[in-house]
C-alpha positions as CSV (number, residue, x, y, z in Angstrom):
1,E,96.4,-5.8,80.1
2,H,94.1,-3.7,78.0
3,P,93.5,-0.3,79.6
4,G,90.5,1.3,78.1
5,A,88.5,0.4,75.0
6,F,89.5,1.1,71.4
7,V,88.6,0.0,67.9
8,G,89.4,-3.7,67.8
9,W,89.8,-4.2,71.5
10,L,88.1,-7.6,71.3
11,D,90.7,-8.7,68.8
12,A,93.5,-7.7,71.1
13,Y,91.9,-9.4,74.0
14,T,91.4,-12.7,72.1
15,E,94.8,-12.2,70.3
16,D,92.8,-12.4,67.0
17,S,93.8,-10.4,63.9
18,F,93.0,-6.7,64.3
19,G,89.6,-5.9,63.0
20,A,88.3,-9.5,62.9
21,S,85.4,-8.7,65.2
22,L,84.3,-5.6,63.2
23,P,81.5,-5.9,60.7
24,A,82.6,-6.7,57.2
25,E,80.5,-3.9,55.8
26,P,80.3,-0.9,58.2
27,A,76.8,0.6,58.6
28,V,76.2,3.6,56.4
29,V,75.6,6.7,58.4
30,E,72.3,8.3,57.3
31,D,72.2,12.0,56.6
32,T,69.8,13.3,59.2
33,S,71.0,16.8,59.2
34,S,68.4,19.6,59.6
35,I,68.3,23.3,59.4
36,A,66.4,25.2,62.0
37,L,65.4,28.8,62.7
38,Y,65.0,30.1,66.2
39,N,63.5,33.3,67.6
40,N,66.3,35.5,69.0
41,S,64.2,37.0,71.7
42,D,62.9,33.8,73.4
43,G,64.9,31.0,71.8
44,K,61.8,29.2,70.6
45,L,61.9,27.1,67.4
46,I,60.2,28.8,64.5
47,W,60.7,26.0,62.0
48,S,63.0,23.0,61.1
49,V,63.5,21.3,57.8
50,D,65.6,18.2,56.8
51,V,68.6,19.0,54.6
52,V,67.6,16.3,52.1
53,S,64.2,17.9,51.6
54,V,65.9,21.1,50.7
55,L,68.9,19.7,48.7
56,E,67.9,16.3,47.3
57,D,71.3,15.6,45.8
58,H,73.3,16.9,48.8
59,D,76.3,14.7,49.6
60,P,76.5,14.2,53.4
61,S,80.3,14.5,53.2
62,A,80.1,17.9,51.4
63,W,80.6,21.2,53.2
64,L,77.2,22.6,54.3
65,S,76.8,26.2,55.4
66,V,73.9,28.6,56.0
67,V,74.1,32.2,55.0
68,P,71.5,34.7,56.3
69,T,70.8,37.4,53.6
70,D,68.3,40.2,54.0
71,N,65.4,38.4,52.4
72,A,66.2,34.7,52.6
73,L,68.2,32.0,54.4
74,V,70.6,30.5,51.9
75,V,71.9,27.0,52.2
76,V,75.2,26.2,50.4
77,S,76.4,22.6,49.8
78,S,79.9,22.8,48.3
79,A,81.9,20.2,46.4
80,F,85.0,21.8,47.9
81,S,85.6,18.8,50.2
82,S,85.4,16.3,47.4
83,P,88.6,14.6,46.0
84,E,88.3,16.6,42.7
85,P,86.5,19.8,43.7
86,S,86.7,21.4,40.2
87,E,84.8,18.4,38.7
88,G,82.2,18.3,41.4
89,T,78.8,20.0,41.7
90,S,77.7,22.4,44.4
91,F,74.1,23.2,45.3
92,I,72.4,26.3,46.7
93,A,68.9,26.8,48.0
94,A,67.2,29.9,49.3
95,L,64.7,29.3,52.1
96,S,61.8,31.5,53.3
97,Y,62.3,33.0,56.8
98,A,58.6,32.6,57.3
99,D,58.3,28.8,57.0
100,G,61.5,27.3,55.6
101,S,60.0,26.6,52.2
102,V,62.3,26.7,49.1
103,I,62.1,30.0,47.3
104,S,64.7,29.0,44.6
105,E,67.6,26.7,44.0
106,V,70.5,26.1,41.6
107,E,73.3,23.7,40.8
108,I,76.8,25.1,40.3
109,E,79.4,23.2,38.4
110,G,82.6,23.3,40.4
111,A,83.4,24.0,44.1
112,I,82.2,27.0,46.0
113,S,85.4,27.9,47.9
114,T,84.0,30.9,49.7
115,F,80.9,33.0,49.9
116,N,79.3,36.0,51.6
117,D,76.1,37.9,51.8
118,V,76.0,41.4,50.3
119,G,72.7,42.8,51.5
120,S,69.9,40.8,49.8
121,L,72.4,39.2,47.4
122,L,74.9,36.3,47.6
123,A,78.5,36.5,46.4
124,I,80.2,33.1,45.7
125,A,83.7,32.2,44.5
126,V,83.5,29.1,42.3
127,S,86.7,27.1,41.6
128,D,86.3,25.4,38.2
129,S,89.8,24.2,37.5
130,E,92.4,21.9,39.2
131,D,94.7,24.8,40.0
132,G,92.0,26.6,41.9
133,N,91.3,29.3,39.4
134,G,87.7,30.4,39.1
135,T,85.2,33.3,39.1
136,V,83.4,35.4,41.6
137,Q,79.6,35.6,40.9
138,I,76.6,37.4,42.4
139,L,73.3,35.6,42.8
140,D,69.9,36.7,43.8
141,P,68.3,34.3,46.4
142,A,64.9,35.2,45.0
143,A,65.9,33.7,41.6
144,L,69.1,31.7,42.0
145,E,68.6,30.0,38.7
146,K,69.3,33.3,36.8
147,K,72.8,33.6,35.5
148,S,75.0,36.1,37.3
149,T,75.6,39.3,35.3
150,F,78.6,40.0,37.6
151,S,81.7,38.0,37.0
152,V,85.3,38.5,38.2
153,D,88.0,35.9,37.3
154,Y,90.7,35.0,39.8
155,E,93.8,33.0,39.7
156,S,94.7,32.7,43.3
157,R,93.1,32.0,46.7
158,T,90.4,34.5,47.4
159,W,88.2,35.8,50.2
160,L,84.9,37.7,50.0
161,Y,83.4,40.1,52.4
162,S,80.8,42.9,52.2
163,L,80.8,46.6,53.0
164,D,77.9,48.9,53.7
165,G,76.1,50.2,50.6
166,G,76.2,46.9,48.6
167,I,80.0,46.9,48.1
168,L,81.7,43.6,47.7
169,G,85.4,43.2,48.8
170,I,87.5,40.6,47.1
171,D,90.9,39.7,48.6
172,L,93.2,38.0,46.1
173,A,96.3,36.3,47.5
174,G,99.5,37.5,45.8
175,S,103.1,36.6,46.1
176,G,104.5,36.4,49.6
177,D,102.2,37.8,52.2
178,T,100.6,40.5,50.1
179,M,97.0,40.6,48.8
180,K,95.3,42.6,46.1
181,V,92.0,44.0,47.2
182,L,89.2,44.8,44.7
183,Y,85.9,46.5,45.5
184,F,82.8,46.3,43.4
185,D,79.3,47.7,43.5
186,V,77.3,44.5,43.2
187,K,74.2,46.2,41.7
188,T,76.1,47.9,38.8
189,G,79.1,45.6,38.5
190,E,81.3,48.6,38.4
191,E,84.7,48.5,40.2
192,M,85.1,51.2,42.8
193,P,87.6,54.0,41.9
194,W,89.6,53.3,45.1
195,S,89.8,49.6,44.3
196,G,93.0,47.7,43.4
197,G,95.2,48.5,46.4
198,R,97.4,46.0,48.2
199,S,97.3,45.0,51.8
200,V,99.8,43.0,54.0
């Protein structure tokens, strides 16, 4: 008896070798992902764009996220899910809230492990080595191609979050269950005087 269907059920039923009835070359799944913006008040669609039209080199297996900043909807395609993230390429594109058109875009060498909006800016943590070390950078969605003037190196797992007033919080994993917490003014790049504490 063969209760229920499963991959290769025909082979089990005919007592053939498992997988014999499956196609020699499985069909390639097309990337038909899309990004859409809806009106909060009535739920109506404002616009929709195909991911491949926004990020031409986007890998369908890559992590894809959308980050709403003050002035643009930012799309992040990270190499973090690839076998060798530090050797991969991540892509970022900023879309207009009005019609979904691309405002700016950039390629980032390495994997974007975490990110967060900080007002109108975008904070990203880029792992560019096999041991997960990297840098935190600040990008302006209006001109993503411009090199970040803000850079903080890290040598551990890190998390990003924003506070009011354009303050970026960076949690750096330490030994045991402790974390070192850094705070920066993203517009000046200066570390806040109350930065550097530890949390459990």
